[in-house]
C-alpha positions as CSV (number, residue, x, y, z in Angstrom):
1,X,71.8,-226.8,-79.3
2,X,69.6,-229.3,-81.1
3,X,66.0,-229.9,-81.9
4,X,63.3,-228.1,-83.9
5,X,61.6,-224.7,-83.2
6,X,58.4,-224.7,-85.2
7,X,56.9,-221.3,-85.9
8,X,53.5,-220.7,-87.6
9,X,51.7,-217.6,-88.6
10,X,48.0,-217.2,-89.5
11,X,46.0,-214.1,-90.6
12,X,42.2,-214.2,-90.3
13,X,40.8,-211.4,-92.5
14,X,37.2,-211.9,-91.2
15,X,38.1,-211.6,-87.6
16,X,40.9,-209.0,-88.3
17,X,43.4,-211.0,-86.3
18,X,46.8,-212.5,-86.6
19,X,48.3,-215.3,-84.6
20,X,51.9,-216.6,-84.2
21,X,52.6,-219.9,-82.5
22,X,55.9,-221.4,-81.4
23,X,56.4,-225.1,-80.5
24,X,59.6,-226.9,-79.4
25,X,60.3,-230.4,-80.7
26,X,63.1,-232.5,-79.1
27,X,64.8,-229.2,-78.2
28,X,68.0,-229.1,-76.0
29,X,70.3,-226.3,-75.1
30,X,73.5,-227.0,-73.2
31,X,72.2,-230.5,-72.4
32,X,69.0,-229.1,-70.9
33,X,65.9,-230.5,-72.4
34,X,63.3,-227.8,-73.0
35,X,59.6,-228.5,-73.9
36,X,56.8,-226.1,-74.4
37,X,55.0,-223.7,-76.6
38,X,54.0,-220.0,-76.8
39,X,51.4,-218.1,-78.9
40,X,50.5,-214.5,-79.6
41,X,47.0,-213.4,-80.8
42,X,46.7,-209.9,-82.1
43,X,43.1,-208.6,-82.6
44,X,42.1,-205.4,-84.4
45,X,39.0,-205.1,-82.2
46,X,38.3,-206.9,-78.9
47,X,35.0,-207.0,-77.1
48,X,35.6,-203.3,-76.1
49,X,36.3,-202.3,-79.7
50,X,40.0,-201.8,-79.0
51,X,43.1,-203.4,-80.5
52,X,44.6,-206.1,-78.2
53,X,47.4,-208.6,-78.0
54,X,47.4,-211.7,-75.9
55,X,50.5,-213.9,-75.2
56,X,50.5,-217.3,-73.6
57,X,53.5,-219.4,-72.8
58,X,54.2,-222.7,-71.1
59,X,57.8,-224.1,-70.9
60,X,59.6,-226.7,-68.8
61,X,63.2,-227.6,-68.6
62,X,65.0,-230.8,-67.4
63,X,68.7,-230.9,-66.5
64,X,70.7,-234.1,-66.9
65,X,71.0,-234.4,-63.0
66,X,67.1,-234.6,-62.8
67,X,66.4,-231.0,-61.7
68,X,63.5,-229.4,-63.4
69,X,62.0,-225.9,-63.7
70,X,58.9,-224.5,-65.4
71,X,57.3,-221.3,-66.6
72,X,53.7,-220.7,-67.4
73,X,52.0,-217.3,-68.1
74,X,49.7,-215.1,-70.0
75,X,49.8,-211.4,-70.7
76,X,47.2,-209.2,-72.4
77,X,47.8,-205.7,-73.6
78,X,44.8,-203.7,-74.6
79,X,45.3,-200.4,-76.6
80,X,42.7,-198.2,-75.0
81,X,43.7,-194.7,-76.2
82,X,45.5,-193.2,-79.2
83,X,45.0,-195.9,-81.8
84,X,45.2,-194.5,-85.3
85,X,46.2,-191.0,-84.3
86,X,49.6,-191.2,-85.9
87,X,51.3,-189.9,-82.7
88,X,52.8,-192.4,-80.3
89,X,52.7,-190.0,-77.2
90,X,48.9,-190.3,-76.8
91,X,49.0,-194.2,-76.8
92,X,47.7,-195.8,-73.6
93,X,47.6,-199.5,-72.8
94,X,46.1,-201.7,-70.1
95,X,48.1,-204.7,-69.2
96,X,46.8,-207.8,-67.4
97,X,48.2,-211.3,-66.8
98,X,49.8,-213.9,-64.5
99,X,53.1,-215.7,-64.6
100,X,54.3,-218.6,-62.6
101,X,57.9,-219.9,-62.4
102,X,58.9,-223.0,-60.5
103,X,62.7,-223.0,-60.0
104,X,65.1,-225.9,-59.7
105,X,65.0,-225.8,-55.9
106,X,61.2,-226.0,-55.9
107,X,60.6,-222.3,-55.1
108,X,57.4,-221.0,-56.7
109,X,57.3,-217.4,-57.9
110,X,54.1,-215.8,-59.1
111,X,53.5,-212.4,-60.5
112,X,49.8,-211.5,-61.1
113,X,48.2,-208.2,-62.1
114,X,45.2,-207.8,-59.8
115,X,44.3,-204.3,-61.1
116,X,45.2,-203.6,-64.7
117,X,48.5,-201.8,-65.1
118,X,48.1,-198.5,-67.1
119,X,51.0,-197.7,-69.3
120,X,50.9,-194.2,-71.0
121,X,53.6,-193.8,-73.6
122,X,53.9,-190.1,-72.7
123,X,55.3,-191.3,-69.3
124,X,58.4,-193.5,-68.6
125,X,56.5,-195.4,-65.8
126,X,53.4,-197.5,-65.3
127,X,51.1,-194.9,-63.8
128,X,48.5,-197.1,-62.0
129,X,47.5,-200.7,-61.3
130,X,48.5,-203.3,-58.8
131,X,50.9,-206.2,-59.2
132,X,51.1,-209.0,-56.7
133,X,54.4,-210.8,-56.3
134,X,54.5,-214.2,-54.5
135,X,57.4,-216.3,-53.5
136,X,56.2,-219.6,-52.0
137,X,53.7,-218.5,-49.3
138,X,54.8,-214.8,-49.0
139,X,52.9,-212.3,-51.1
140,X,53.7,-208.6,-51.5
141,X,51.9,-206.1,-53.7
142,X,53.1,-203.1,-55.7
143,X,50.6,-200.3,-56.2
144,X,51.8,-198.1,-59.1
145,X,49.7,-195.1,-58.0
146,X,46.8,-192.9,-58.9
147,X,47.7,-192.2,-62.6
148,X,50.4,-189.5,-61.9
149,X,53.5,-189.7,-64.0
150,X,56.0,-190.3,-61.3
151,X,58.6,-192.9,-60.3
152,X,56.8,-193.9,-57.1
153,X,54.8,-196.9,-56.0
154,X,53.6,-198.3,-52.7
155,X,55.0,-201.7,-51.8
156,X,52.9,-203.7,-49.3
157,X,55.1,-206.3,-47.7
158,X,53.8,-209.8,-46.6
159,X,53.4,-208.5,-43.0
160,X,51.1,-205.7,-44.2
161,X,53.6,-202.8,-43.8
162,X,53.7,-200.3,-46.6
163,X,56.7,-198.6,-48.0
164,X,57.1,-196.0,-50.8
165,X,59.5,-197.2,-53.4
166,X,61.1,-195.7,-56.5
167,X,60.3,-197.6,-59.6
168,X,63.5,-196.7,-61.4
169,X,66.9,-195.7,-60.2
170,X,68.2,-192.5,-61.6
171,X,71.9,-192.1,-62.3
172,X,73.4,-188.8,-61.3
């Protein structure tokens, strides 16, 4: 491993926000050259008056044989219920975002939240929202449900067929 990882932190008292940034400079790992940056912005109050964190990242990698891969994405997590109560079980978040990964073989994978994912900390599962998953030209979607705390979702496959799926496997 060689190169430099630059980290910076800034706190804005007027805007009640914090930001963290990461930049790679001449960075290599196992002879793979990696370039890119990432940043996180945490706001005490967004346009809805809620705490929010937004993360952006963009990285690319180049192997000695000429192969390349890249990742680009953003994720926003808005804290919509339970802030300041002192009890974690009433916290509720809405998650949005999109990520794109291009692999060494040229396959393009995209995950995009088309309806905000609702995560209630009193439940082990995301309880609602829709995530689209694309591989090249094939897109499926996963509907996490109606807000019930269950381990079920509806997977709509590229041909339009729907199938109920379990979000987590349970060990017996």
